[in-house]
N, C-alpha and C positions, 0 to 999 in steps of 0.2 A: 515357233516350236511348241509342241504340245506340252501342257503343264499337267502337274498332278491334280487330279480332279476329285479325289476323296482323301483328305489328309490322313486319317487314321488307318484305312486300308493300305495306303501307300507306305505309311510308317511301318506297319507290320510286315510289309513285303520289301523293305529297303534292300535286303540282300537275297530276295527270292530268286533272282536271276543267277545267283552264284552259290547258293547254299541250299541243302535239302531242308524241308520243313517237317518238324515233328508235331507234337500237340501244340495248339495255338497259345500264344502268350496274351496277357490282358491287352485290351485295345489302347490303353494309354502308355504301353511300354514297348518301344522299339527294341527288338532283340537282335543284336548284331550276329549272334550265332545261328539264328534260324532254328534253334532248338530250345527246349525247356530246360531251365536250370534245376539243380538238385534240391531235394527236400531236407537232407541231413547236413549238419555242419562238418567242417574239416576236423580230422581227429585231434589236432593240436591247435589251440587258438587262445588268444588273450582278448577278452571283451573289455572295452573301455567305455566308461560312462561319459556322456556328452556334457561338458560344462556350459556355462552361459556363453553364447557366441560372442566373439570379438571380430571386428572387421579385419580382413586380411590386408597385409601390406604388399608392396610390389606393384609394378605398373605394366607388366607384359600383357598384351591383349589376349583374350581367349576367343577363338573362332568356334562357332557352333551352328547347328541347323535349327531353323525355326519356321513357323508359318505366320509370322507377325507382319507380313506385307499387306498392301491394300487388297490383295487376293488371299484370303486366309486358307485357301485350298492349295496354295503353292508353297512348297518347302524351299527355302533359300538360305544363304549363308549370311552371318552377322558377326560383328566384332563386339566384344564386351570388355570394357575397362573394369578390372576387378576392384578398383578403388572408388571411382566415381559412379560405377554401375551404368554408365552411359552405353547405349547400344547403337552401333553404326551399321547400316545395311551395306553389303558388298554389291548388290544388284547385278548378279551374274547374268540375268536375262533368261535363265533356264532353271528347272528343278535341280537342286544342288544339295548333296548330303555327304557325310563322312569326310570332312575336311582335315587336312594335316599341314602344319606349318613346315616350311623349309628350315634348315638349320640356321640360316641367317635372318629368319623372321621377315623376309621380304616378299615371299611368294607362298601361295597356298595351292595344294593339289586336292582335288575333290572328285567325287563320282556324280554323274548325271544319270538318274534312274529311269529315263525313258529308253534310250539305246544302250545304257550301261557302258558309257565311255568315260575315260579320265580326262580332266582338264586341269590346267593351271591358271591362276589369276594373281596379279600383284595385290599387295595388301591395301593399296589405294583403289582397288576395283578396276584397274586398267590391265591391258595386255592379256585378255582371255585367249588361251591357246589349247587346242585339243592335242592330247598325247596319244590316245589309242582310238582305233575305229572298230573295235571288237568288244565283246562282253568282258568287262573288267571292273573291279570294285575294290574297296577297302584299301586305299593306297597309303604308303608311308615312304619317307625319304631316306636315302642313304646319308650317313653323317657328313659326307663331303658335298652333298647337294647335287650330285651328278646323275643319280639313278632313282627310280621309283620301284619299290617292291609292292606287289598287289596280288590279289587272288582272281582267278578266271576259270571258267569252264568251257572256253570257246573252242577247244580242239581235243581230239583223241578220245573223247569219252562222252557219255550222256550229259545233258545239262543238269544243273543243280548239284554237281559233285566237283567243287573247285580244286584246282591245283595252284601252286605258287610260282610267280614269275618276277623277273626284274626287266626294266626297260630304261634306256637313257631318257633324260628329260626331253631330249630332242625328238623322242618317239622312235628312235632307232635301236638296234641291237637287243631285240627281244630274246630273253633267255629263260627257259623253264628250269626252276630249281627243284620242284617236287612234282612227280607224276605218279600218283597212286590212285588208279581209277576207282577203286572200291572204298577209298577212305576220303573223308572230308578234311581238307586242310585250308585254313582261313585265318584272318586277322593277323597278317604278318607285321611285325614291328622290328625295325632295325635297331640294334643296340647303339647308343650314342658313342661308344668307344670303338665301333666298327667290328667288334669281335664276333658277333652272333646275330642271328635273326630269330626272334621269338614268334611262335605261331601256335594255334590251337588245332588239335586233330583228334579224331576218334579211332586212330590206327591201332590202339591197344584195347578198344572197347568203349570206354566212356570218353567224353570230350575232356582232354587234358592239355596242359601246357608243355610245349616242347621247345628246345633250342636246336639250331643247326648252324653250321658255318655259312658265311655269305654265298658260297658256291653250291649250297644244298647238301653238303656232305656232313657226316658225323652227327646224325640226328640223336638227340638225347632227351629223354622224358624227364620233366621237372616235377610234376604232380602225379599222384596216384591215389585218388580218392575213390570213395564208393559211388560217387555220382559226378556229373559233368561240371566243368568250369566254363564260364562264358566271359569274354572280354578281358583284355589285359593290356598293360602299358609299362614300359621301362622307366625306372628312375633316371635322372640325368647322369648319375655316376655309373650306370649300367650294373649296379650291384643288387638292386631290388626290383621286384615286379609287383605292381598293383593289379588285382584281378577281381572279378565278380563271381560270387558263389552263393547259391541259395535256391529257394523254391520259385515256382512261376508266379507266386504272389508275394514273396519276400526274399529278394536277392540282395546280398550284402557285399560290402567292399572289404577286401583283405590285402595284406602284403606278405610276400614270401621272398627269401633271398634267392639269387639266381642259381644256387646249387640245389635248391629244393629241400633244404633241411626243414623238417616239420616243426622243429623247435623254434624256427625263426618266424613262424606264421603269426601275424598280428591281425586281429579283427578290428577294423576301423569304424564300421557302422553296425548298429544292432537296433534297428528301428522298425523292423517288420514291414518295411515298404520296399518297393522295387528300386534299387540303385543300379546304375548302368553307365557304361562309357567312361572309364576313368582316364585321367591324363594328369601328369605331374606338373607342378610349377617349375619354371626354369631353375630355381634355386634348390629344388628337391625337398622343400619344407612342407608343401601342401599338395593336395590332390583335388582336382575339380571333377565332378561327376554329375549325372542327371538322376533325379529322383522324383517319384510321384508322391512324396510325403504329404503334399497339400492337395492331392486329387488329380493334378495334371503334372506332366514332366516339367520341372524347373531345374536350373543349375544350382548346385551347392558346392562348397569347398570345405575341406576338413584338413587339419594338420596331419602329418604323416605318422603321428603317434595316436591318432584317433580323437584328439581333443579339438575344441574350437570349431565345431561345425557351424557354417554360416550359409544362409540361403542368399544366392546372388540374384536370381530372378523370381518374380512372384506375380504371375499374370495368367490369363486364360489361354496362352499360346503353348504350343509344343516347343520346348527348348531341350535339345538333345545333342549327343555326340560332340562334346566339347574337346578342343585341343588347345593347350596352353602354350 
């Protein structure tokens, strides 16, 4: 199978098959939105100073995308132990990005960015299985582990304008949740309590956070800022949402409650670097993300109150899109 032959162009285009492109982002920052982030802060925020880092506890592995194989032009999946910092390759045998853990932490779903198909693989690297045979991307699991929600532009409209779908893990029972040909709907994330699906959309102008029922009904806008939001993830209790907001040269990590109360907004990072791809720890106490703080994308973790930022990887490779 053909592999990615230029890491940074490929990183920039990870979602090009499923999202429209606005002005380019820096070469060391993969932008899941395919859009530039805003320049102004949210109207209500709480900045938190970063104390001296302390190692995180917990032992749940983090899956992430990196080019650290023998072929540095190939993006593949790896597991990181957040305590020992040991990295284990999954060796999928193909370009692999945007991975998501199953609820039982036994299986990973991911995108293959050549044909833009979805695959699953066991946590030990066995049992590689293709789920879709059409352009599909940015997958996430239903809380019961039976379905995958994802974005796709494969039918009914021009390419680069994604809609949202679900499909059984078996690859059967494809269902379209959102079909809005003129709006970009992407980054679907199923609430751990099964109540809602979080997604990003420009249906009201800027790229904002929205919630909908798992059947696609009752779409509700959560944020309403002056500029776009990019990247988001549920807390394990389904009550809070971590998201990325900032400029194309300094995007920061925030939290908001699921009701969208601006008074609940907490700013977790304030470092003037590009932070992207948030994911919560299983205990809800920490958030892992990627940042170019040291010049290239590495993985970092921060407490959910903005304290205790710790760098988990520090190397010359691209380390991005973590899922805890």
